[in-house]
C-alpha positions in Angstrom: -127.2 38.8 -9.3 -124.3 37.6 -7.1 -124.4 34.0 -6.3 -124.9 33.1 -2.7 -121.8 31.1 -2.4 -118.5 30.7 -4.0 -118.1 28.8 -7.4 -115.5 26.5 -5.6 -118.5 24.9 -3.8 -120.8 24.7 -6.8 -119.7 21.2 -7.9 -120.4 19.9 -4.5 -123.6 21.6 -4.4 -124.8 20.4 -7.7 -123.6 16.6 -6.9 -125.4 16.6 -3.7 -128.8 17.8 -5.0 -128.5 15.3 -7.8 -127.8 12.5 -5.4 -130.6 13.8 -3.0 -133.2 13.4 -5.8 -131.9 10.3 -7.2 -132.2 8.6 -3.7 -135.4 10.0 -2.9 -137.0 8.9 -6.0 -135.2 5.5 -6.9 -134.5 4.2 -3.3 -137.2 5.9 -1.4 -139.8 5.6 -4.1 -141.0 9.1 -3.8 -142.4 11.2 -6.9 -139.6 13.7 -7.9 -142.0 16.7 -7.9 -143.6 15.7 -4.6 -140.1 15.3 -2.9 -139.1 18.7 -4.2 -142.1 20.2 -2.7 -140.9 18.7 0.7 -137.5 20.1 -0.1 -139.2 23.6 -0.3 -141.2 23.4 2.6 -138.6 21.7 4.9 -136.5 24.8 4.8 -133.4 22.9 3.4 -133.9 24.8 0.1 -133.8 28.0 1.7 -130.4 27.1 3.5 -129.2 25.8 0.0 -130.1 29.3 -1.4 -128.4 31.0 1.2 -125.2 29.1 0.8 -125.1 27.8 4.3 -121.9 25.5 4.3 -123.4 22.8 6.1 -125.9 22.2 3.2 -124.1 23.1 0.0 -120.9 21.4 1.0 -121.2 19.6 4.2 -123.9 17.0 3.4 -124.0 14.4 1.1 -127.1 13.9 -1.2 -128.3 11.0 1.0 -128.1 13.0 4.2 -130.0 16.1 2.5 -132.8 13.8 1.6 -132.9 12.2 4.8 -132.8 15.9 6.5 -135.8 16.7 4.2 -137.8 13.7 5.2 -137.1 14.3 8.9 -138.4 17.8 8.8 -141.4 17.1 6.8 -142.8 13.7 7.7 -141.0 13.1 11.2 -139.7 9.8 9.7 -136.3 8.9 8.1 -136.4 6.1 5.6 -134.4 3.2 6.7 -133.0 2.6 3.0 -129.7 2.3 1.8 -128.5 4.3 -1.4 -128.1 2.1 -4.5 -124.6 1.4 -5.6 -125.4 2.1 -9.4 -123.1 4.6 -10.9 -125.5 5.5 -13.7 -126.6 9.0 -13.6 -130.5 9.0 -13.9 -132.9 11.9 -15.1 -133.5 12.6 -11.7 -129.9 13.0 -10.7 -129.3 15.3 -13.8 -132.4 17.3 -12.7 -131.0 17.8 -9.3 -127.6 18.7 -10.5 -129.0 21.2 -13.2 -131.5 23.0 -10.9 -128.7 23.5 -8.2 -126.6 25.0 -11.0 -129.5 27.2 -12.3 -130.3 28.6 -8.8 -126.7 29.4 -8.2 -126.3 31.1 -11.6 -129.6 33.2 -11.5 -129.9 33.7 -7.9 -133.6 32.8 -8.2 -135.3 31.0 -5.3 -136.1 27.4 -6.0 -139.7 27.9 -5.2 -139.6 30.7 -7.8 -138.0 28.4 -10.3 -140.5 25.8 -9.8 -143.7 28.1 -9.7 -142.4 29.2 -13.1 -142.5 25.9 -14.9 -139.2 24.4 -14.2 -140.4 21.4 -12.2 -138.1 18.3 -11.6 -140.5 16.4 -14.2 -140.0 19.1 -16.7 -136.3 19.1 -16.3 -136.4 15.4 -16.5 -138.0 15.7 -20.0 -135.1 17.6 -21.1 -132.6 14.9 -20.3 -131.5 14.8 -24.0 -129.2 17.7 -22.9 -127.5 15.8 -20.3 -124.5 15.3 -22.5 -124.3 18.9 -23.5 -122.5 21.8 -21.7 -124.6 22.9 -18.7 -125.0 26.3 -20.5 -127.3 24.6 -22.9 -129.7 23.6 -20.1 -129.5 27.2 -18.7 -130.6 28.5 -22.1 -133.3 26.1 -22.3 -134.4 26.8 -18.7 -134.6 30.5 -19.4 -136.7 29.9 -22.3 -139.1 27.5 -20.2 -139.4 30.4 -17.5 -139.8 33.0 -20.2 -142.7 31.5 -21.7 -144.4 30.8 -18.5 -144.1 34.3 -17.4 -145.6 35.5 -20.6 -148.7 33.3 -20.3 -149.2 33.4 -16.5 -150.4 36.0 -14.1 -148.3 38.8 -12.9 -147.6 38.5 -8.9 -149.5 41.7 -8.7 -152.5 40.3 -10.1 -152.1 36.8 -8.3 -151.8 38.8 -4.8 -154.7 41.1 -5.6 -157.1 38.5 -6.6 -155.9 36.5 -3.4 -156.8 39.5 -1.4 -160.2 39.8 -3.1 -159.8 43.2 -4.7 -160.8 44.2 -8.1 -158.3 46.4 -9.9 -160.5 49.4 -9.3 -160.9 48.7 -5.5 -157.0 48.2 -5.3 -156.7 51.6 -6.8 -159.1 53.2 -4.5 -157.4 51.4 -1.2 -153.8 52.3 -2.3 -154.1 55.6 -4.3 -152.4 54.2 -7.3 -154.0 54.9 -10.4 -156.1 52.4 -11.9 -154.6 52.6 -15.4 -151.1 52.0 -13.8 -152.3 48.8 -12.3 -153.7 47.5 -15.4 -150.4 48.3 -17.3 -148.5 46.4 -14.6 -150.7 43.4 -14.8 -150.7 43.4 -18.6 -146.9 43.7 -18.4 -147.1 46.9 -20.8 -145.1 48.6 -17.8 -142.6 46.9 -15.9 -143.3 46.9 -12.3 -139.7 46.1 -11.2 -139.0 49.9 -12.4 -142.0 51.3 -10.4 -141.2 54.0 -7.9 -140.8 52.9 -4.4 -143.6 55.0 -3.1 -146.0 53.0 -5.7 -144.5 49.6 -4.7 -145.0 50.4 -1.0 -148.7 51.7 -1.4 -149.5 48.5 -3.3 -147.8 46.3 -0.8 -149.3 48.0 2.1 -152.6 47.6 0.7 -152.2 43.9 -0.2 -150.2 42.9 3.1 -147.2 41.7 1.3 -143.6 42.5 0.9 -142.6 44.8 -1.8 -140.4 41.9 -3.5 -143.4 39.8 -3.6 -144.9 42.3 -6.3 -141.5 42.2 -8.3 -141.2 39.9 -11.3 -138.6 37.6 -11.8 -135.7 38.8 -14.1 -133.5 36.4 -16.4 -130.2 38.0 -16.3 -128.1 35.5 -18.5 -128.0 33.0 -21.3 -125.5 30.4 -21.6 
């Protein structure tokens, strides 16, 4: 996966996300996981993922946080950033999540949905003095464990549409056994034929990529 923006901007992006979370939590009193939900729904996260220069290098962490609050609540906290130079667990969480997203190319929403929440990253704070690659390795394990234990995207979307496996097979024309194997992860849906994915996506009223499973492509 090719990162959305050049590595020369990565440090600024990581620092900005770290400052954003630190300010939101410690100065504005917002829960870290709740604020990250606002970050996702605001559209700022998507701009970050796309490497929009305004967001990954043109705004401070405080400015990012204020933009998130403005877009999601319509209000901007009138709170100055604290002057402490101490790097809090929340700062490290934002800093690390920015790196992980850049390195993997995985959307923040997907990273969070697969268990790598702000609170989970904060619980890994013992790694803050280690090389960032150690965090990446630990993050890979968290997501891989979550994927093994959680539902596949196909199963989740099928159930949301109210289909049984048999009904989806009848509507889509995809063999029932094939659907079962994809949902059990015995077959890799990411390697399915385009015609199969198209039939499933059309029947479930979703995009092809919504059915794909995240792939962890690096370790360290």
